[in-house]
Each structure stands twice: as structure tokens, then as C-alpha cells.
Backbone as XML, in Angstrom:
<?xml version="1.0"?>
<chain id="A" units="angstrom">
  <residue number="1" name="MET">
    <atom name="N" x="28.219" y="-7.888" z="-1.084"/>
    <atom name="CA" x="27.617" y="-9.275" z="-1.457"/>
    <atom name="C" x="28.666" y="-10.334" z="-1.342"/>
  </residue>
  <residue number="2" name="ILE">
    <atom name="N" x="29.940" y="-9.952" z="-1.752"/>
    <atom name="CA" x="31.029" y="-11.260" z="-1.796"/>
    <atom name="C" x="32.269" y="-10.489" z="-1.677"/>
  </residue>
  <residue number="3" name="ASN">
    <atom name="N" x="32.877" y="-10.984" z="-0.480"/>
    <atom name="CA" x="34.262" y="-10.534" z="-0.122"/>
    <atom name="C" x="35.248" y="-11.738" z="-0.572"/>
  </residue>
  <residue number="4" name="ILE">
    <atom name="N" x="36.064" y="-11.269" z="-1.198"/>
    <atom name="CA" x="37.383" y="-12.157" z="-1.328"/>
    <atom name="C" x="38.479" y="-11.775" z="-0.200"/>
  </residue>
  <residue number="5" name="ASN">
    <atom name="N" x="38.885" y="-12.888" z="0.419"/>
    <atom name="CA" x="40.103" y="-12.649" z="1.030"/>
    <atom name="C" x="41.250" y="-13.419" z="0.496"/>
  </residue>
  <residue number="6" name="PHE">
    <atom name="N" x="42.171" y="-12.574" z="0.123"/>
    <atom name="CA" x="43.336" y="-13.099" z="-0.550"/>
    <atom name="C" x="44.308" y="-13.864" z="0.142"/>
  </residue>
  <residue number="7" name="ARG">
    <atom name="N" x="44.181" y="-13.645" z="1.381"/>
    <atom name="CA" x="45.043" y="-14.391" z="2.412"/>
    <atom name="C" x="44.537" y="-15.792" z="2.768"/>
  </residue>
  <residue number="8" name="ASP">
    <atom name="N" x="43.490" y="-15.974" z="2.418"/>
    <atom name="CA" x="42.749" y="-17.314" z="2.825"/>
    <atom name="C" x="43.342" y="-18.436" z="1.947"/>
  </residue>
  <residue number="9" name="SER">
    <atom name="N" x="43.539" y="-19.484" z="2.622"/>
    <atom name="CA" x="44.069" y="-20.500" z="2.128"/>
    <atom name="C" x="43.193" y="-21.361" z="0.962"/>
  </residue>
  <residue number="10" name="ARG">
    <atom name="N" x="41.832" y="-21.029" z="1.254"/>
    <atom name="CA" x="40.811" y="-21.704" z="0.214"/>
    <atom name="C" x="41.176" y="-20.782" z="-1.268"/>
  </residue>
  <residue number="11" name="PRO">
    <atom name="N" x="40.843" y="-21.479" z="-2.330"/>
    <atom name="CA" x="40.880" y="-20.857" z="-3.623"/>
    <atom name="C" x="40.069" y="-19.873" z="-3.758"/>
  </residue>
  <residue number="12" name="ILE">
    <atom name="N" x="40.096" y="-19.079" z="-4.572"/>
    <atom name="CA" x="39.148" y="-17.926" z="-4.724"/>
    <atom name="C" x="37.820" y="-18.437" z="-5.294"/>
  </residue>
  <residue number="13" name="TYR">
    <atom name="N" x="37.896" y="-19.198" z="-6.276"/>
    <atom name="CA" x="36.495" y="-19.916" z="-6.584"/>
    <atom name="C" x="35.749" y="-20.476" z="-5.740"/>
  </residue>
  <residue number="14" name="GLU">
    <atom name="N" x="36.538" y="-20.960" z="-4.651"/>
    <atom name="CA" x="35.721" y="-21.746" z="-3.620"/>
    <atom name="C" x="35.207" y="-20.733" z="-2.585"/>
  </residue>
  <residue number="15" name="GLN">
    <atom name="N" x="35.675" y="-19.842" z="-2.425"/>
    <atom name="CA" x="35.112" y="-18.466" z="-1.536"/>
    <atom name="C" x="33.834" y="-18.083" z="-2.165"/>
  </residue>
  <residue number="16" name="VAL">
    <atom name="N" x="34.222" y="-17.864" z="-3.543"/>
    <atom name="CA" x="32.765" y="-17.389" z="-4.246"/>
    <atom name="C" x="31.833" y="-18.206" z="-4.087"/>
  </residue>
  <residue number="17" name="LYS">
    <atom name="N" x="32.055" y="-19.500" z="-4.232"/>
    <atom name="CA" x="31.051" y="-20.521" z="-4.325"/>
    <atom name="C" x="30.390" y="-20.638" z="-3.076"/>
  </residue>
  <residue number="18" name="THR">
    <atom name="N" x="31.261" y="-20.808" z="-1.971"/>
    <atom name="CA" x="30.639" y="-20.734" z="-0.567"/>
    <atom name="C" x="29.847" y="-19.755" z="-0.337"/>
  </residue>
  <residue number="19" name="THR">
    <atom name="N" x="30.048" y="-18.344" z="-0.638"/>
    <atom name="CA" x="29.511" y="-17.167" z="-0.210"/>
    <atom name="C" x="28.140" y="-17.274" z="-1.158"/>
  </residue>
  <residue number="20" name="LEU">
    <atom name="N" x="28.199" y="-17.501" z="-2.117"/>
    <atom name="CA" x="26.661" y="-17.826" z="-3.144"/>
    <atom name="C" x="25.905" y="-18.691" z="-2.488"/>
  </residue>
  <residue number="21" name="ARG">
    <atom name="N" x="26.569" y="-19.982" z="-2.300"/>
    <atom name="CA" x="25.577" y="-20.887" z="-1.546"/>
    <atom name="C" x="25.164" y="-20.463" z="-0.286"/>
  </residue>
  <residue number="22" name="LYS">
    <atom name="N" x="25.856" y="-19.810" z="0.447"/>
    <atom name="CA" x="25.210" y="-19.418" z="1.822"/>
    <atom name="C" x="23.964" y="-18.253" z="1.504"/>
  </residue>
  <residue number="23" name="LEU">
    <atom name="N" x="24.239" y="-17.438" z="0.504"/>
    <atom name="CA" x="23.299" y="-16.358" z="0.185"/>
    <atom name="C" x="21.989" y="-17.011" z="-0.210"/>
  </residue>
  <residue number="24" name="ILE">
    <atom name="N" x="22.115" y="-18.155" z="-1.099"/>
    <atom name="CA" x="20.884" y="-18.762" z="-1.588"/>
    <atom name="C" x="20.173" y="-19.561" z="-0.373"/>
  </residue>
  <residue number="25" name="VAL">
    <atom name="N" x="21.093" y="-20.489" z="0.370"/>
    <atom name="CA" x="20.504" y="-21.422" z="1.472"/>
    <atom name="C" x="19.761" y="-20.346" z="2.455"/>
  </residue>
  <residue number="26" name="SER">
    <atom name="N" x="20.385" y="-19.246" z="2.735"/>
    <atom name="CA" x="19.890" y="-18.373" z="3.787"/>
    <atom name="C" x="18.809" y="-17.568" z="3.356"/>
  </residue>
  <residue number="27" name="GLY">
    <atom name="N" x="18.325" y="-17.589" z="2.240"/>
    <atom name="CA" x="17.079" y="-16.744" z="1.847"/>
    <atom name="C" x="17.532" y="-15.247" z="1.252"/>
  </residue>
  <residue number="28" name="ALA">
    <atom name="N" x="18.744" y="-14.829" z="1.554"/>
    <atom name="CA" x="19.337" y="-13.592" z="1.059"/>
    <atom name="C" x="18.916" y="-13.688" z="-0.459"/>
  </residue>
  <residue number="29" name="MET">
    <atom name="N" x="19.044" y="-14.441" z="-1.045"/>
    <atom name="CA" x="18.925" y="-14.533" z="-2.599"/>
    <atom name="C" x="17.686" y="-15.412" z="-2.644"/>
  </residue>
  <residue number="30" name="SER">
    <atom name="N" x="16.591" y="-14.841" z="-3.434"/>
    <atom name="CA" x="15.388" y="-15.677" z="-3.449"/>
    <atom name="C" x="15.464" y="-16.527" z="-4.799"/>
  </residue>
  <residue number="31" name="PRO">
    <atom name="N" x="14.720" y="-17.799" z="-4.380"/>
    <atom name="CA" x="14.804" y="-18.668" z="-5.640"/>
    <atom name="C" x="14.296" y="-18.103" z="-7.055"/>
  </residue>
  <residue number="32" name="ASP">
    <atom name="N" x="14.883" y="-18.299" z="-7.933"/>
    <atom name="CA" x="14.880" y="-17.866" z="-9.356"/>
    <atom name="C" x="15.329" y="-16.326" z="-9.606"/>
  </residue>
  <residue number="33" name="GLU">
    <atom name="N" x="16.141" y="-15.699" z="-8.352"/>
    <atom name="CA" x="16.714" y="-14.545" z="-8.432"/>
    <atom name="C" x="17.856" y="-14.571" z="-9.354"/>
  </residue>
  <residue number="34" name="LYS">
    <atom name="N" x="18.142" y="-13.595" z="-10.407"/>
    <atom name="CA" x="19.241" y="-13.832" z="-11.328"/>
    <atom name="C" x="20.626" y="-13.482" z="-10.614"/>
  </residue>
  <residue number="35" name="LEU">
    <atom name="N" x="21.462" y="-14.244" z="-10.878"/>
    <atom name="CA" x="22.899" y="-13.896" z="-10.359"/>
    <atom name="C" x="23.552" y="-12.628" z="-11.167"/>
  </residue>
  <residue number="36" name="PRO">
    <atom name="N" x="24.655" y="-12.244" z="-10.819"/>
    <atom name="CA" x="25.423" y="-11.308" z="-11.780"/>
    <atom name="C" x="25.984" y="-12.135" z="-12.814"/>
  </residue>
  <residue number="37" name="SER">
    <atom name="N" x="26.178" y="-11.524" z="-13.918"/>
    <atom name="CA" x="26.869" y="-12.268" z="-15.076"/>
    <atom name="C" x="28.200" y="-12.520" z="-14.542"/>
  </residue>
  <residue number="38" name="VAL">
    <atom name="N" x="28.891" y="-13.596" z="-15.426"/>
    <atom name="CA" x="30.527" y="-13.927" z="-14.974"/>
    <atom name="C" x="31.173" y="-12.699" z="-14.930"/>
  </residue>
  <residue number="39" name="ARG">
    <atom name="N" x="31.036" y="-12.045" z="-16.406"/>
    <atom name="CA" x="31.941" y="-10.866" z="-16.347"/>
    <atom name="C" x="31.830" y="-9.759" z="-15.378"/>
  </residue>
  <residue number="40" name="GLU">
    <atom name="N" x="30.433" y="-9.350" z="-15.154"/>
    <atom name="CA" x="30.043" y="-8.433" z="-14.097"/>
    <atom name="C" x="30.577" y="-8.694" z="-12.931"/>
  </residue>
  <residue number="41" name="LEU">
    <atom name="N" x="30.367" y="-9.996" z="-12.256"/>
    <atom name="CA" x="31.028" y="-10.306" z="-11.129"/>
    <atom name="C" x="32.393" y="-10.387" z="-10.894"/>
  </residue>
  <residue number="42" name="ALA">
    <atom name="N" x="33.018" y="-10.948" z="-12.006"/>
    <atom name="CA" x="34.572" y="-10.752" z="-12.142"/>
    <atom name="C" x="35.005" y="-9.282" z="-12.020"/>
  </residue>
  <residue number="43" name="SER">
    <atom name="N" x="34.266" y="-8.599" z="-12.620"/>
    <atom name="CA" x="34.737" y="-7.083" z="-12.733"/>
    <atom name="C" x="34.726" y="-6.449" z="-11.356"/>
  </residue>
  <residue number="44" name="GLN">
    <atom name="N" x="33.550" y="-6.689" z="-10.788"/>
    <atom name="CA" x="33.144" y="-6.249" z="-9.340"/>
    <atom name="C" x="34.403" y="-6.603" z="-8.381"/>
  </residue>
  <residue number="45" name="LEU">
    <atom name="N" x="34.642" y="-8.117" z="-8.351"/>
    <atom name="CA" x="35.618" y="-8.376" z="-7.534"/>
    <atom name="C" x="37.345" y="-8.512" z="-7.969"/>
  </residue>
  <residue number="46" name="VAL">
    <atom name="N" x="37.181" y="-8.030" z="-9.135"/>
    <atom name="CA" x="38.648" y="-7.606" z="-9.788"/>
    <atom name="C" x="39.356" y="-9.058" z="-9.694"/>
  </residue>
  <residue number="47" name="ILE">
    <atom name="N" x="38.729" y="-10.063" z="-10.436"/>
    <atom name="CA" x="39.402" y="-11.457" z="-10.459"/>
    <atom name="C" x="38.989" y="-11.879" z="-11.929"/>
  </residue>
  <residue number="48" name="ASN">
    <atom name="N" x="39.639" y="-12.869" z="-12.274"/>
    <atom name="CA" x="39.437" y="-13.616" z="-13.392"/>
    <atom name="C" x="38.278" y="-14.070" z="-13.870"/>
  </residue>
  <residue number="49" name="PRO">
    <atom name="N" x="37.465" y="-13.751" z="-14.973"/>
    <atom name="CA" x="36.227" y="-14.384" z="-15.257"/>
    <atom name="C" x="36.058" y="-15.952" z="-15.136"/>
  </residue>
  <residue number="50" name="ASN">
    <atom name="N" x="37.133" y="-16.538" z="-15.492"/>
    <atom name="CA" x="37.339" y="-18.157" z="-15.340"/>
    <atom name="C" x="36.910" y="-18.675" z="-13.991"/>
  </residue>
  <residue number="51" name="THR">
    <atom name="N" x="37.299" y="-17.837" z="-13.017"/>
    <atom name="CA" x="37.302" y="-18.134" z="-11.751"/>
    <atom name="C" x="35.658" y="-18.107" z="-11.261"/>
  </residue>
  <residue number="52" name="ILE">
    <atom name="N" x="35.171" y="-17.074" z="-11.812"/>
    <atom name="CA" x="33.497" y="-16.984" z="-11.546"/>
    <atom name="C" x="32.737" y="-18.258" z="-12.327"/>
  </residue>
  <residue number="53" name="GLN">
    <atom name="N" x="33.392" y="-18.254" z="-13.433"/>
    <atom name="CA" x="32.808" y="-19.638" z="-14.406"/>
    <atom name="C" x="33.017" y="-20.826" z="-13.640"/>
  </residue>
  <residue number="54" name="ARG">
    <atom name="N" x="34.004" y="-20.972" z="-13.062"/>
    <atom name="CA" x="34.109" y="-22.377" z="-12.246"/>
    <atom name="C" x="33.332" y="-22.354" z="-11.084"/>
  </residue>
  <residue number="55" name="ALA">
    <atom name="N" x="33.103" y="-21.414" z="-10.347"/>
    <atom name="CA" x="32.339" y="-21.267" z="-9.250"/>
    <atom name="C" x="30.658" y="-21.654" z="-9.527"/>
  </residue>
  <residue number="56" name="TYR">
    <atom name="N" x="30.468" y="-20.809" z="-10.724"/>
    <atom name="CA" x="29.008" y="-20.964" z="-11.152"/>
    <atom name="C" x="28.927" y="-22.422" z="-11.722"/>
  </residue>
  <residue number="57" name="ARG">
    <atom name="N" x="29.940" y="-23.122" z="-12.532"/>
    <atom name="CA" x="29.446" y="-24.354" z="-12.944"/>
    <atom name="C" x="29.588" y="-25.366" z="-11.845"/>
  </residue>
  <residue number="58" name="GLU">
    <atom name="N" x="30.116" y="-25.313" z="-10.700"/>
    <atom name="CA" x="30.199" y="-26.220" z="-9.628"/>
    <atom name="C" x="28.812" y="-26.085" z="-8.771"/>
  </residue>
  <residue number="59" name="LEU">
    <atom name="N" x="28.418" y="-24.658" z="-8.737"/>
    <atom name="CA" x="27.295" y="-24.592" z="-8.069"/>
    <atom name="C" x="25.973" y="-25.083" z="-8.833"/>
  </residue>
  <residue number="60" name="GLU">
    <atom name="N" x="26.058" y="-24.996" z="-10.161"/>
    <atom name="CA" x="25.031" y="-25.536" z="-11.178"/>
    <atom name="C" x="24.939" y="-27.153" z="-10.997"/>
  </residue>
  <residue number="61" name="GLN">
    <atom name="N" x="26.210" y="-27.911" z="-10.904"/>
    <atom name="CA" x="26.359" y="-29.259" z="-10.671"/>
    <atom name="C" x="25.884" y="-29.776" z="-9.389"/>
  </residue>
  <residue number="62" name="GLU">
    <atom name="N" x="26.071" y="-28.778" z="-8.439"/>
    <atom name="CA" x="25.285" y="-29.097" z="-6.959"/>
    <atom name="C" x="23.781" y="-28.850" z="-6.934"/>
  </residue>
  <residue number="63" name="GLY">
    <atom name="N" x="23.369" y="-28.071" z="-7.970"/>
    <atom name="CA" x="21.937" y="-27.703" z="-7.895"/>
    <atom name="C" x="21.623" y="-26.599" z="-7.461"/>
  </residue>
  <residue number="64" name="TYR">
    <atom name="N" x="22.555" y="-25.794" z="-6.987"/>
    <atom name="CA" x="22.339" y="-24.392" z="-6.293"/>
    <atom name="C" x="21.671" y="-23.130" z="-7.210"/>
  </residue>
  <residue number="65" name="ILE">
    <atom name="N" x="22.399" y="-23.361" z="-8.596"/>
    <atom name="CA" x="22.011" y="-22.302" z="-9.529"/>
    <atom name="C" x="21.500" y="-23.293" z="-10.768"/>
  </residue>
  <residue number="66" name="ILE">
    <atom name="N" x="20.777" y="-22.352" z="-11.593"/>
    <atom name="CA" x="20.334" y="-22.861" z="-12.971"/>
    <atom name="C" x="20.966" y="-21.913" z="-14.046"/>
  </residue>
  <residue number="67" name="SER">
    <atom name="N" x="21.729" y="-22.452" z="-15.089"/>
    <atom name="CA" x="22.142" y="-21.638" z="-15.934"/>
    <atom name="C" x="21.395" y="-21.791" z="-17.468"/>
  </residue>
  <residue number="68" name="ILE">
    <atom name="N" x="21.037" y="-20.835" z="-17.877"/>
    <atom name="CA" x="20.024" y="-20.816" z="-19.103"/>
    <atom name="C" x="21.032" y="-20.017" z="-20.209"/>
  </residue>
  <residue number="69" name="PRO">
    <atom name="N" x="21.458" y="-20.665" z="-21.174"/>
    <atom name="CA" x="22.247" y="-19.988" z="-22.248"/>
    <atom name="C" x="21.497" y="-18.838" z="-22.698"/>
  </residue>
  <residue number="70" name="GLY">
    <atom name="N" x="22.203" y="-17.815" z="-22.814"/>
    <atom name="CA" x="21.836" y="-16.435" z="-23.333"/>
    <atom name="C" x="21.038" y="-15.706" z="-22.515"/>
  </residue>
  <residue number="71" name="LYS">
    <atom name="N" x="20.727" y="-16.084" z="-21.286"/>
    <atom name="CA" x="19.764" y="-15.625" z="-20.168"/>
    <atom name="C" x="20.599" y="-15.460" z="-19.146"/>
  </residue>
  <residue number="72" name="GLY">
    <atom name="N" x="21.381" y="-16.133" z="-18.628"/>
    <atom name="CA" x="22.080" y="-16.040" z="-17.440"/>
    <atom name="C" x="22.074" y="-17.172" z="-16.280"/>
  </residue>
  <residue number="73" name="SER">
    <atom name="N" x="22.279" y="-16.976" z="-15.001"/>
    <atom name="CA" x="22.295" y="-17.829" z="-13.917"/>
    <atom name="C" x="21.322" y="-17.362" z="-12.820"/>
  </residue>
  <residue number="74" name="TYR">
    <atom name="N" x="20.463" y="-18.322" z="-12.297"/>
    <atom name="CA" x="19.468" y="-18.098" z="-11.579"/>
    <atom name="C" x="19.725" y="-18.777" z="-10.232"/>
  </residue>
  <residue number="75" name="ALA">
    <atom name="N" x="19.399" y="-18.457" z="-9.020"/>
    <atom name="CA" x="19.449" y="-19.110" z="-7.783"/>
    <atom name="C" x="18.486" y="-20.227" z="-7.784"/>
  </residue>
  <residue number="76" name="ASN">
    <atom name="N" x="18.734" y="-21.241" z="-7.190"/>
    <atom name="CA" x="17.597" y="-22.482" z="-7.387"/>
    <atom name="C" x="17.751" y="-23.443" z="-6.168"/>
  </residue>
  <residue number="77" name="LEU">
    <atom name="N" x="16.983" y="-23.278" z="-5.110"/>
    <atom name="CA" x="17.074" y="-23.967" z="-4.072"/>
    <atom name="C" x="15.796" y="-24.972" z="-3.928"/>
  </residue>
  <residue number="78" name="SER">
    <atom name="N" x="16.371" y="-26.054" z="-4.438"/>
    <atom name="CA" x="15.197" y="-27.136" z="-4.350"/>
    <atom name="C" x="15.214" y="-28.048" z="-3.209"/>
  </residue>
  <residue number="79" name="ALA">
    <atom name="N" x="14.159" y="-28.673" z="-2.740"/>
    <atom name="CA" x="14.075" y="-29.755" z="-1.589"/>
    <atom name="C" x="15.157" y="-30.768" z="-1.885"/>
  </residue>
  <residue number="80" name="GLN">
    <atom name="N" x="15.517" y="-31.126" z="-2.929"/>
    <atom name="CA" x="16.540" y="-32.324" z="-3.166"/>
    <atom name="C" x="17.935" y="-31.668" z="-2.869"/>
  </residue>
  <residue number="81" name="VAL">
    <atom name="N" x="18.251" y="-30.344" z="-3.315"/>
    <atom name="CA" x="19.481" y="-29.935" z="-3.031"/>
    <atom name="C" x="19.708" y="-29.693" z="-1.566"/>
  </residue>
  <residue number="82" name="ASP">
    <atom name="N" x="18.639" y="-29.228" z="-0.998"/>
    <atom name="CA" x="18.726" y="-29.142" z="0.454"/>
    <atom name="C" x="18.770" y="-30.263" z="1.291"/>
  </residue>
  <residue number="83" name="GLU">
    <atom name="N" x="17.995" y="-31.209" z="1.031"/>
    <atom name="CA" x="18.394" y="-32.634" z="1.876"/>
    <atom name="C" x="19.756" y="-32.992" z="1.409"/>
  </residue>
  <residue number="84" name="GLY">
    <atom name="N" x="20.289" y="-32.950" z="0.163"/>
    <atom name="CA" x="21.552" y="-33.460" z="-0.032"/>
    <atom name="C" x="22.773" y="-32.736" z="0.826"/>
  </residue>
  <residue number="85" name="ARG">
    <atom name="N" x="22.488" y="-31.464" z="0.835"/>
    <atom name="CA" x="23.434" y="-30.624" z="1.361"/>
    <atom name="C" x="23.348" y="-30.877" z="3.137"/>
  </residue>
  <residue number="86" name="LYS">
    <atom name="N" x="22.252" y="-31.116" z="3.514"/>
    <atom name="CA" x="22.067" y="-31.400" z="5.013"/>
    <atom name="C" x="22.631" y="-32.707" z="5.286"/>
  </residue>
  <residue number="87" name="LYS">
    <atom name="N" x="22.448" y="-33.738" z="4.570"/>
    <atom name="CA" x="23.328" y="-35.178" z="4.808"/>
    <atom name="C" x="24.737" y="-34.954" z="4.803"/>
  </residue>
  <residue number="88" name="GLU">
    <atom name="N" x="25.157" y="-33.901" z="3.711"/>
    <atom name="CA" x="26.615" y="-33.808" z="3.599"/>
    <atom name="C" x="27.092" y="-32.918" z="4.862"/>
  </residue>
  <residue number="89" name="LEU">
    <atom name="N" x="26.461" y="-32.105" z="5.296"/>
    <atom name="CA" x="26.931" y="-31.405" z="6.509"/>
    <atom name="C" x="26.850" y="-32.026" z="7.882"/>
  </residue>
  <residue number="90" name="LEU">
    <atom name="N" x="25.697" y="-32.836" z="7.812"/>
    <atom name="CA" x="25.402" y="-33.773" z="9.087"/>
    <atom name="C" x="26.705" y="-34.748" z="9.194"/>
  </residue>
  <residue number="91" name="SER">
    <atom name="N" x="27.091" y="-35.476" z="8.161"/>
    <atom name="CA" x="28.226" y="-36.205" z="8.270"/>
    <atom name="C" x="29.469" y="-35.524" z="8.665"/>
  </residue>
  <residue number="92" name="ALA">
    <atom name="N" x="29.677" y="-34.449" z="8.173"/>
    <atom name="CA" x="30.930" y="-33.709" z="8.610"/>
    <atom name="C" x="30.808" y="-33.309" z="10.074"/>
  </residue>
  <residue number="93" name="MET">
    <atom name="N" x="29.648" y="-32.853" z="10.424"/>
    <atom name="CA" x="29.568" y="-32.500" z="11.756"/>
    <atom name="C" x="29.652" y="-33.889" z="12.755"/>
  </residue>
  <residue number="94" name="ASP">
    <atom name="N" x="29.374" y="-34.901" z="12.303"/>
    <atom name="CA" x="29.622" y="-36.232" z="12.986"/>
    <atom name="C" x="31.004" y="-36.362" z="13.568"/>
  </residue>
  <residue number="95" name="GLU">
    <atom name="N" x="31.868" y="-36.081" z="12.204"/>
    <atom name="CA" x="33.377" y="-36.286" z="12.423"/>
    <atom name="C" x="33.879" y="-35.180" z="13.356"/>
  </residue>
  <residue number="96" name="ILE">
    <atom name="N" x="33.307" y="-33.839" z="13.274"/>
    <atom name="CA" x="33.833" y="-33.000" z="14.410"/>
    <atom name="C" x="33.396" y="-33.123" z="15.647"/>
  </residue>
  <residue number="97" name="VAL">
    <atom name="N" x="32.178" y="-33.595" z="15.828"/>
    <atom name="CA" x="31.723" y="-33.887" z="17.224"/>
    <atom name="C" x="32.561" y="-35.013" z="17.815"/>
  </residue>
  <residue number="98" name="THR">
    <atom name="N" x="32.777" y="-35.937" z="17.089"/>
    <atom name="CA" x="33.557" y="-36.995" z="17.657"/>
    <atom name="C" x="34.978" y="-36.693" z="18.172"/>
  </residue>
  <residue number="99" name="GLU">
    <atom name="N" x="35.587" y="-35.810" z="17.269"/>
    <atom name="CA" x="36.979" y="-35.158" z="17.390"/>
    <atom name="C" x="36.860" y="-34.336" z="18.726"/>
  </residue>
  <residue number="100" name="LEU">
    <atom name="N" x="35.897" y="-33.481" z="19.020"/>
    <atom name="CA" x="35.795" y="-32.483" z="19.873"/>
    <atom name="C" x="35.360" y="-33.297" z="21.357"/>
  </residue>
  <residue number="101" name="LEU">
    <atom name="N" x="34.616" y="-34.406" z="21.256"/>
    <atom name="CA" x="34.325" y="-35.078" z="22.403"/>
    <atom name="C" x="35.784" y="-35.764" z="22.879"/>
  </residue>
  <residue number="102" name="TYR">
    <atom name="N" x="36.348" y="-36.555" z="21.957"/>
    <atom name="CA" x="37.587" y="-36.852" z="22.302"/>
    <atom name="C" x="38.665" y="-36.029" z="22.877"/>
  </residue>
  <residue number="103" name="LEU">
    <atom name="N" x="38.512" y="-34.839" z="22.457"/>
    <atom name="CA" x="39.507" y="-33.712" z="22.948"/>
    <atom name="C" x="39.103" y="-33.057" z="24.356"/>
  </residue>
  <residue number="104" name="GLY">
    <atom name="N" x="37.902" y="-33.423" z="24.841"/>
    <atom name="CA" x="37.430" y="-33.259" z="26.139"/>
    <atom name="C" x="36.274" y="-32.136" z="26.137"/>
  </residue>
  <residue number="105" name="VAL">
    <atom name="N" x="35.892" y="-31.692" z="24.841"/>
    <atom name="CA" x="34.729" y="-30.651" z="25.102"/>
    <atom name="C" x="33.617" y="-31.302" z="25.445"/>
  </residue>
  <residue number="106" name="THR">
    <atom name="N" x="32.851" y="-30.671" z="26.550"/>
    <atom name="CA" x="31.565" y="-31.163" z="26.989"/>
    <atom name="C" x="30.352" y="-31.229" z="26.039"/>
  </residue>
  <residue number="107" name="LEU">
    <atom name="N" x="29.427" y="-31.812" z="26.367"/>
    <atom name="CA" x="28.064" y="-31.876" z="25.619"/>
    <atom name="C" x="27.447" y="-30.592" z="26.010"/>
  </residue>
  <residue number="108" name="ASP">
    <atom name="N" x="27.611" y="-30.064" z="27.190"/>
    <atom name="CA" x="27.220" y="-28.558" z="27.516"/>
    <atom name="C" x="27.588" y="-27.598" z="26.661"/>
  </residue>
  <residue number="109" name="GLU">
    <atom name="N" x="29.157" y="-27.730" z="26.377"/>
    <atom name="CA" x="29.702" y="-26.620" z="25.656"/>
    <atom name="C" x="29.121" y="-26.709" z="24.235"/>
  </residue>
  <residue number="110" name="LEU">
    <atom name="N" x="29.167" y="-27.945" z="23.778"/>
    <atom name="CA" x="28.545" y="-28.227" z="22.287"/>
    <atom name="C" x="27.112" y="-27.628" z="22.219"/>
  </residue>
  <residue number="111" name="ASP">
    <atom name="N" x="26.206" y="-27.906" z="22.990"/>
    <atom name="CA" x="24.905" y="-27.499" z="23.148"/>
    <atom name="C" x="24.676" y="-26.133" z="23.236"/>
  </residue>
  <residue number="112" name="ARG">
    <atom name="N" x="25.708" y="-25.310" z="24.008"/>
    <atom name="CA" x="25.558" y="-23.950" z="24.027"/>
    <atom name="C" x="26.038" y="-23.244" z="22.881"/>
  </residue>
  <residue number="113" name="ARG">
    <atom name="N" x="27.085" y="-23.808" z="22.321"/>
    <atom name="CA" x="27.480" y="-23.275" z="20.879"/>
    <atom name="C" x="26.431" y="-23.416" z="19.799"/>
  </residue>
  <residue number="114" name="ILE">
    <atom name="N" x="25.802" y="-24.399" z="19.873"/>
    <atom name="CA" x="24.678" y="-24.616" z="18.757"/>
    <atom name="C" x="23.574" y="-23.730" z="19.168"/>
  </residue>
  <residue number="115" name="ARG">
    <atom name="N" x="23.235" y="-23.556" z="20.411"/>
    <atom name="CA" x="22.099" y="-22.600" z="20.670"/>
    <atom name="C" x="22.520" y="-20.982" z="20.347"/>
  </residue>
  <residue number="116" name="GLU">
    <atom name="N" x="23.630" y="-20.790" z="20.742"/>
    <atom name="CA" x="24.217" y="-19.519" z="20.233"/>
    <atom name="C" x="24.154" y="-19.177" z="18.699"/>
  </residue>
  <residue number="117" name="LYS">
    <atom name="N" x="24.397" y="-20.336" z="18.003"/>
    <atom name="CA" x="24.327" y="-19.998" z="16.393"/>
    <atom name="C" x="22.710" y="-19.991" z="16.022"/>
  </residue>
  <residue number="118" name="GLU">
    <atom name="N" x="22.097" y="-20.675" z="16.711"/>
    <atom name="CA" x="20.581" y="-20.629" z="16.422"/>
    <atom name="C" x="20.109" y="-19.104" z="16.827"/>
  </residue>
  <residue number="119" name="ALA">
    <atom name="N" x="20.379" y="-18.553" z="17.964"/>
    <atom name="CA" x="19.891" y="-17.272" z="18.511"/>
    <atom name="C" x="20.395" y="-16.288" z="17.335"/>
  </residue>
  <residue number="120" name="ALA">
    <atom name="N" x="21.748" y="-16.378" z="16.792"/>
    <atom name="CA" x="22.371" y="-15.363" z="15.990"/>
    <atom name="C" x="21.522" y="-15.403" z="14.751"/>
  </residue>
  <residue number="121" name="ARG">
    <atom name="N" x="21.074" y="-16.647" z="14.170"/>
    <atom name="CA" x="20.420" y="-16.696" z="12.976"/>
    <atom name="C" x="19.246" y="-15.996" z="13.026"/>
  </residue>
  <residue number="122" name="HIS">
    <atom name="N" x="18.595" y="-16.025" z="14.071"/>
    <atom name="CA" x="17.330" y="-15.424" z="14.191"/>
    <atom name="C" x="17.280" y="-14.033" z="14.449"/>
  </residue>
  <residue number="123" name="GLU">
    <atom name="N" x="18.661" y="-13.561" z="14.635"/>
    <atom name="CA" x="18.861" y="-11.961" z="14.870"/>
    <atom name="C" x="18.973" y="-11.298" z="13.389"/>
  </residue>
  <residue number="124" name="ASP">
    <atom name="N" x="19.434" y="-12.220" z="12.441"/>
    <atom name="CA" x="19.848" y="-11.724" z="11.285"/>
    <atom name="C" x="18.713" y="-11.380" z="10.522"/>
  </residue>
</chain>
């Protein structure tokens, strides 16, 4: 489910958060599906429970999960979260595309890469 790369420059909690977000957004985790407990996931990944707690807390603040005291944490992909994330990613994409165009990447190359990603998404 989640793989940690200890050589990655990103903090471990960020890797956990990114992976869980992708699982929720992609539909690999269904809405209202229960996430592993903090201790359970920390034990599986052999990392500190505080790291998992931080990832869960940030995902809850972003609206990707709902935590119910005494019950656990659950996936939550609401339309509001989805739209907010789309805006955030499109803004980042604008910056990246601008820089790529400046560096000489053609529109055809950008289009080809987007189409490849779309095709790969449908294969999964």
C-alpha cells in the first residue's frame, strides 16, 4: 500500500501523506473506507507513530480524511476537496508549463506527455 523511500529528500510524513492522497483520489480507497490505525501503519512501515499522526492530521486539515475519536480515520473525497486540489495543481502546472516552454519544450511534446498519462491512467 505505502512504500517509504528513505533516500527521498521529502520527509517521511510527506511521502505517507502523498501516497494516501493518491489512493483516495484515484479511487483505490473508497469513500468512507477505514484507514489503518496510526500504530498499525507505523508498525507496518517501521516508523514512528508521530510521523503517521502528522500525515493523518494534515490530510484531515485538507479534507481527505475524517477522524472520529475512538473510531479511527476514514477516507473522505468530497467535491469541495476535489475542486480545491484541482485549483492547486492547475496553478502549479501553469508555472511548470511556463518554464518548460521557456526551456524550448514544444506544445506537441507537452500534449504527447499528457496523452500518455491519460492512456496510462485508463490502463490501471
